[in-house]
C-alpha positions, 0 to 999 in steps of 0.5 A: 439247479435252481435259477435263484441258485444260479442267480447267487452263484453270479452274484458271489462271483462278482462280490468276492472280486469286489469285496476287499473295498466294501470290507474295509471299514469292518473290524476285523482284528476285534475280539468275539464278545461271545454273542455267537456262543448259543447259536454256535450251541444250538448248531452243535446239538444239530438244531439247524432251524433254532439256528437259522432262526437265532442269527435273524437279521436283526441280530446279525446287525449287531454282530461285528468281526470275528462273531459277524463271520462266525455268524455267516459260516453258521447260518449258511451250513444251518440252511444247506442241512435244512436242504435251502441252498439258494438260501445258504449261498446267499449267506456265504455271498454277503459273507465273502463279501465282507470277508474275501480273505476268510478261508472257511467262508471261501470252502464253504462257498466253494464246496456248495457250488461244487456239490450242486454241479457250477464247477466253474464257479467252485473252480475259481474260488478254490483257485482264490483259497489256494493263493491264500493258502497254497497247500489247503488240502481241501481246495487241492481236493475239490480241484481234483474231482473237478479237473476229474469231472471234466477230463483234465486226468494230469492236473486231477492226478495232481491235485490229488496228490496235492491233497494226499499230503494232508489227507493221507489217512483217507484210503477214499482219497488213496482210492480215487487218485488210483482210479485217475492213475488207471485211467492214464493207464499208469497201473504201477503207481495206481497199484500202490495208490490201492495198497495204501487205500487197503491197509486204510479200510481193507474191506473197501470193494471198490478197492479190491475192484480197481486193484483187480484192474489194475492186476489184470493190466499188468497180465497178472490174471490169478491176483486179478481174479482173486482181488474180484473174489475178494470184492464179491464177498464183500458185497460189490455186486453182480458186476464183479461176477460178470468181470469175473467171466469175462476175464476167465473167458480171456484167459482161456478157463472155458469151463471156469468161465462158463460157471462163473457166466452161469452164477450172474444168470441165476440171478440176471438171466437176460445179461448179455454179457453172461449169455455171450460167455457160456455161448463162447464156452458151449461153443468151444464144447461143441454145442452148437444149439447151445451156443447159438441160443445164448447168442439170441438171447444176447443179441436181444439184451437190454443193454444193447451194448457190445455183448449185443452187437458181438453176439449178432455177428458171432451167431450170424458166423454159427448160421453159416457153419451150421448151413455149410455142416448142413451142406455137406451131410447133405452132399455126402 
């Protein structure tokens, strides 16, 4: 986040609160005189540099009412498209100062702040939008994402529900809402939300993965594994195969778990979780040397996560077991 953008965010907050008084003399009800139409046509054609040039400060001073309000929206969008968020926020801040009840300007400013990680300021603006329009879906969605990022899952879920009242055909929102529900251990509502997401977008690999987690949490391993297979077929990646190997191990299906782990290892030979699964399968089959080799490799895996720690503990137990067996054979 650049320094100018942070400063602009602070000014934006101050102007939004004080803007009503400073804007009183502007003729809000004045109809458009058409001056903004050429700039709007350039925006429709995606000619963003030309939009900024056409809305030069000298020209902006000739505008009033709805044309001036629209000009700040167009300039802000053009500057965003050109990768100049500091300047875009500056235009939005002036526009909001002049038109503090413009939901469109507030939304543009709030979304820009949210994208740039300035959620504290974005949150305030989304709240101002809801004060003007309690059912505004964009504001509810912005707050849903912010509350989720901050870990307030109850609030996030409530805002997703409100946003989906209007944006009910957005498969991605049903999926994101389901992910929040899963984090709250609400598997059945999450299952329903994911079914809705997949009804709208059947080829959403992420939704299939989430549905697999929901079904596993409900104890339905067969459906969970089926959903992982569907996701893998849609290009979900190696993580899906890794999950399948681990879940097959959980379900006690050791030969299938080993086969799934070996699929992962063909593309990622140092995958700690897959090595752990294959080691467990080899150990159950009595292949102590093979299990120990896999556990040593898993212990040294780059991820250094649970599989590495578990492998270290199991390998130590395995070494002790082998030592006891060798001692028993020697005594005989």
